[in-house]
N, C-alpha and C positions, 0 to 999 in steps of 0.2 A: 667485501669481501673479494679475494683475490679472482681474477677473471683469467681462464684458461687462454693462453696466447692464441692457438688454434682457432678459437670462438671469437676472438675480439673484432674481426670482421663483420660479425651480424649485428653489432650494436646500433649502429645508423640504422638499419632495418627495423630493429625492435623498436626504436625511438618514434620512427616516422608512424608505426601502430599506436604508442603511445600518445600521439600529437591526435591522431583521429578519436581515440576513446574518449579523450578529455573534450574533445568537441561533441563527441555524444552525450557526456554528462552534463555539458550546458545545455544541448537541446532538448533533456529530459527534464530540467529545472525549468526552461520557458516554455515548455509545453502548456498551452492553453485549456485542456480539459483533464482530466483526472484519467480516463481510458487512453488518451493520447499519450499521457507521461508513462502508464503501465507499458503500452506497446512499445514506446522508445525505450523503455528500461530492457524489456526482455531483449531487444535488438542488441543492445549496447553490451549486454552480459554474452550473448551468443557471439557476438565479436570477441569480447575479451577473452573469453574462454576457448576459443579456437586459434584465435590469429597472434596471440602472444604478445603483450604491450608491455611487460614487465609489472603490470598491475595485478594484484591478487585480490585484491576488493575494493568498494568503493562506497564509501561513506556518503559521498555527494548522492549517488542513487539511491542507497538505502533510507536515507533522510528524508528524499521526496517520498519514498513508497511509504514510509512509517507516516507521514502526514495525512496521506490517503487514508491508511489504514483507521487513523486516529478520526478520523472524519464520520465513520461508519461503526454504527453500535448494533446491538443486536437487543439491548436493552436489558434483558434477563437472561444471562446462563445460567445453567444448572450449577451450584455450587456444589452439590454432591458427585462422586466419580466412584465407579465400580474398582474395588481393591484387585490388584495384581492382573489391570489390563492395559495393554501397550496398542499404540497405534501406530503403523509404519507407515510413513506418508512416501510416495514414489511418483515421478513424473509418468513414466512409461515402464512396463518390464519386457525382458527378450527371453528368447529361448539360447541364447548364445551370450557369451562373456561373463565375467566374473561378478558385474554390479549385480543383476538379478540372484546368483548365487550366493551372494552374501547374505540377502534377505530371507532367502528359503533356510539357510543353513542357521541364521540366528535364530526364526522361530521353530524350526525342527529342533534345536538343541535346546531350547528353552524348558524351565520347569513344567511339568502337567499340570500343576496349579494353575499356570498363568493362562492367562486368553490374549491372543496376539490376533489382531486385525489389520486390515490393509484398505487405503484409499489411495486413489489416483488422481493428480490434479490435471491430466492433459489424454486420458484415455478415452478413444470413441468408445461409447457405449455396445457397439457390435464387436469391438475387438476382443480377440481371444486372449486368455490369459495363459503362459506358459504352464502345462498341468501339473508339474512340481509344485510350483509356488502354489496354485490354487492347493493344492492337496495338503500342502503345509499349514496354511490358514485354517482348513478345515479341520485337520487333524487337532489343532488348538483352540477349537470351538470359537474360532473368531468369525468376523464378517467382511466382504469385500464390498467396498463403496466406490464407484465412479462417478465422479462431478461431470454434468453434463457438457461436453465441449461446446455448445452453444449460448452458454452462457457468459457474461461479461467478466473482465477480471475481478470487478469489486465482488460479484454475486459469487463466484468462485471463491473468492476469498472468505467471504460469509457463511457460505453452506461449510468448508473446512474448518472453520471457528466453532459452530455451532456441533458440528460431528465430533469434533476433537475433544471439546471440553468435558464429556462424560469419561474420559479416559485418566487412568494414572499417570502414565508417561506419554510423549510424543518423540519420534524416532524418524529424521528427516534423512531419506535416502535420495534427495531430490536432484535433477540435473541442474547444474550449473549457473543456466539462464533462468531458472522458475522463481517467478515472481509472486505466485499466489501464496506461499508460505507466509511472506513478509505482511502481505493484506490480511493474513488469516490472524498472527499472531503479533501483530506491531501494534495492537491496541491493549490497554491498561484491563479491560474487563475479562482478558483471558487469564487465567490463572496457572493451568497446569504445565508442568517444567517440560522444555524442549531439548532434545538431544539432537545434534547435527552429527550425522556419520560423515567423515571427511574422507570419502571415497575417490575424489578428485583432488588430492593433494599439490599434485604439481599444476595445477591450473586455477585460474579465476573464478570464484562462485559468489553469490548473494546469498547472505543468511547470518551473518556474523552478528547484526543487531539483534534478531530473535533467537540467537541459541543461547542456552544456558549453559550447556557445557558443550566442548567438542568433541568427538571421539574419533582419536588419531590411528591411521592404520600402520602408523611406523613411526619411530622415535628419531632417526636419523635426518637431520636437516632443520628438525621440526623447529627450532628457535627462529630461525630464517623465516619460515614460513608463517609462524605467528606474528613475526615483527611484520610482515607485508601483508598480513589482516587485520592486525591489532587485535589478535584474540587473548584474552585475560585468563580462561579457563579451560584446561585441554587434559585429558587424560590417554593414555595409551591404552587401545582396545586389540588394534591387530585385525586380521582377517580371518575369518572362522574356517577352522579345517575341515574335511568332510570327514566324519568319523567313521564311514563306513568302508572308506577306498581300501585301507588295508585287508578288506576281508572278500573283495569282490573278485580277485583273480589271483590264484594260487597255483601258480607253473614256475619250472624250472627255465632256466636261461636257455638252457639246451632245449628243452620241449617249445619254448617260445619262439626259437629261431628255426625250429623244423614247422612251425606253424607257417612263420611268414617265408619260409622257404631262403632263409639266408644262409650263408655260410657258417661253419660251426668253427673253422680254422682262423678266421679274420677279427680282427680289432674293430670294434663298431661305436662311430662317434654318432651321437643323435641329438637332432635340434629341433624344436617344432615350436610352433604358433601362428597367430594371425598372420595373412602375408603380408599387411602394411609393417609388422614389426620387423621385417626384413628387407624395407625399401632404403637402399643405400643412398648417401649423399656424399659428395666430397670423398675422402677416403676413409669414410666410417660404412664399411662394408662387412657383412658378417664372413663372407668366405676369405677375407685377409686372414682369418685366425687359422683355417683348416687347410686351404692350400698350402704353405709351406711344410705341414705335417704330411699329406699325402704325397707331396714331390720326394721325400724322404723315405717314407716307409708305403712302400708296395702293399703291404700287407694290412694297411688299414682304411677303410671306406668310412665315407661318412653320408648318413641319410638324413635329409631335410622334410619334414612333413609340413607343408603350409606354404612356403616360399612359391611365390607366381613369378614364371619367368618375362611376363609382360611388364611386373613391377620390378623385378628384380632380375634385369638381362644377363648378368656376369654369372648366374646360374647355367643358362644354355651354352655360353661360350665356354665355363670350365668342363661342364659335362662332356663336352666333345674331346675335350684333351684326357679327362680322367674318366672314361667310359663306363669303367668298373668299380671305379672307386667312389664315385659322387653319382647319387642316387636322390631323386626329386619325387615327392608325391604330395598329391592333394591333400586336403583335410580326410581325416578318416573317423570311424565311430569312437567313442571314447574307448570301450574296450578293446579294440585293436591297437588305438594307441598305447595304452597299458603294457599290452603284447610286445609292443616295439622297446619300451622304456625297459622291461625285464630284459631282452636280447641284447640290449646295449652294454658296452663298456664304461663309456661316458655319456654323459649328458651335457651339451653346451647350451646355455641359456641363449634366446633369440635376441638379434642385434641389429641395428642400432637401439630399437627400443625393448627393454628387457621384459619378460613374461613373468615377474615373479610369483605371481598366484600360480600359474600352471608348474612351475617347479616344485612345489609340495608333493605330486607325484612322484617326483624321481627321488625325492628324499623318503617318502613312505615305503618305496620298494628298493631302499638301499642302495643307490646307485650315487657313481661319484659325479660331482656335478661342478661346473664352472660357469662364470655371469661377471660381467662390469655392471650390474645394476645396484644403483645406490639407494633405491627407493624402497627395498624390502628389508628388514632389518635382520631376518634370518640369514639372508644371503650377504649382506654387507659386514655383519659380524661371524661370520665363518670361513674356513679355508677354501670356499669356492668363489669370493670376491676379489678380483683382479683389475687392480687400478688403471692398466693399459694393457695394449695388444702384445706389447713383448712379455709382460707377465704372464698373461693368458696363454701365449704359446709355448712358454718354458713349461708351465704346469701342465699342458695338455701334453707334452710328449711325455713327461714326468710319470704321468698318471697311466700312459698305455703302456710302459715300460715295467711297473712297479707294482705288484698286488699290494705290497705293504703301503705306498703312499694313497693307494685306493681306497683302502680299509682306514686310512688315516682322516681322510677326506671324507667319507660317508661319516665317520665318527663325529668330527666337527661341525657338520651339516645338521647331524640328527641333534647333537647338543645346541647349537644355535637355534635349532626350529623349537626344541623343547622349552628352550628360555624364552622366546620371542612369539611361537605363534602355534603350539599344539592345542589340540584340544582341550586339554587339563588348564593351560594358559589363558586360552579364550575364556574359560569358565570363569577363572579367576579374576581374569581382568573387566569380566561384563558385571559382577557382582560389585567389584569395587566402582565402576562407572555408575551403578543407579546408588550406591550408597554414598557417592561425592555428589551426585547430581543434587542442585536445590531443589527444595520441595516448592518452592513457589517460583512462577516465571515473573521475569523482569524483561526491559528493554534496555539495551547496551548502547552507550556511546563508545564509538570506535575511532582511531585514526590510523590507518595502515601507512606505512612507511614504504616509501619506492627503492626498493632496494635491487639492483640487478646482481642475479647469480649466475653460474655456469647452466644450471639446468634450463633456466630461461631460454637462454641463448642456443642452447643445445636443440631444446623443443622448436624453438623458432626455424633453426636450420633446417631441419627435418621438414617440417611444415613447409618452407619456403621451396625446398626440392620437389615435395610431393604437388604443389600447386603452382610451379614456375611458369607455367602456360595460362594459369587462371587471371581473370580480372575481379577484383572485389569491387563491390557496387553497393553504396548504401545511400540511403536517402534521409536527410536530416530536414526534418519540417519544409519540404519542397527542395532543400539543397542536396543536389546530387554530386556525391564523392565517388569517384571511381580511378583505382590505379591498377598497373599491371605487376604482378611479382614478378622480377627477373633478377637476374646477375649482378651483384654488386658490382 
């Protein structure tokens, strides 16, 4: 795969992480006890999923975990299972972010005759669950299970295996470093099919060996991802849209601006997202898109919801120069965010890290949209996608000056979304996933390829800048490895 010239300088750093991870793989193989192997495997998975080594899967570590799983049987698992039952497996759940929202919507939008339950592999017994998630399970007449945190890895795996055996389908939404599912489903005595929802498509994760089918959130670059993981059976599912979003707020642009005390005679650019999505590095800075526009058009303002001046100091610097044109706000409640979307003329995706899921609301409310995000099909396949800064600035200026182009952009985004991620498409893809999923569980041999791509280097570069003053410390069977992230 051709590497972008501006990212080549990061190859040395990512290969350094590769060497560390491969040493961690060896430490897992050489560990003396099964619990020690599991603990080191989890640490290795955490390292690879966060520090970007170019590895997207590890047959070495998964094979070690499979051996442990095969050493421990329950003896007599129930052969019968209840029809139309689904067990969603999560490591943890959160009140924020898209990960938990996916599980909520999956359950909420499933047919009434299905029973959906939930089990956590890493939740403290006293921990509170997000209210909407708990409500979703209750409405589908399901149960919520929490495996006790003080149990051993093997005990947790066996408990998950026993509970899961009575369900028709198992769906994994687990964290990238979670080893419990392999311990649970890596034994031939377990018969029920396992679906892996690939929510961390751009990162390393465990679970290829025990996944009967992988549900992809996007199609773009999936061939590369599959080669880097060794996946042989995958289907496109996508991200479930919120069916209720379009009915939550019905006000006009004029009413929205009055409510927010925004000028009616200005063109408004809006961006929003988690503060970390705006963390600049090298020349990758969101404000590089809008400052050229603000300089040439004094009638345009840009509102950023989420950027943190401590993380993105350029916002403070430019706000001094463009006092009435550049506005920054901290996070707002969802309804207020929707009001800002309605009040805007053009929505810009967050950058350097895109917020593809959050852009669904912009499309729902028929707002023109621009993004450099390649990881979401409905953006990549629409007029919203911009290959580089030059193209984005050109499109942004054109959209601000032409109602016709804004209408064309909206139609393109809605068409792509309806083809890739609408509620109806999600239901169709979900049915195809269930129909395609094998009826019986099996354990897979897989051999991932080591292929460096632009996304590896881009993600590594972002992380390096965010943590350039931090020191990585790893303990491999008593051998301490420590190095500081610094400029190349």
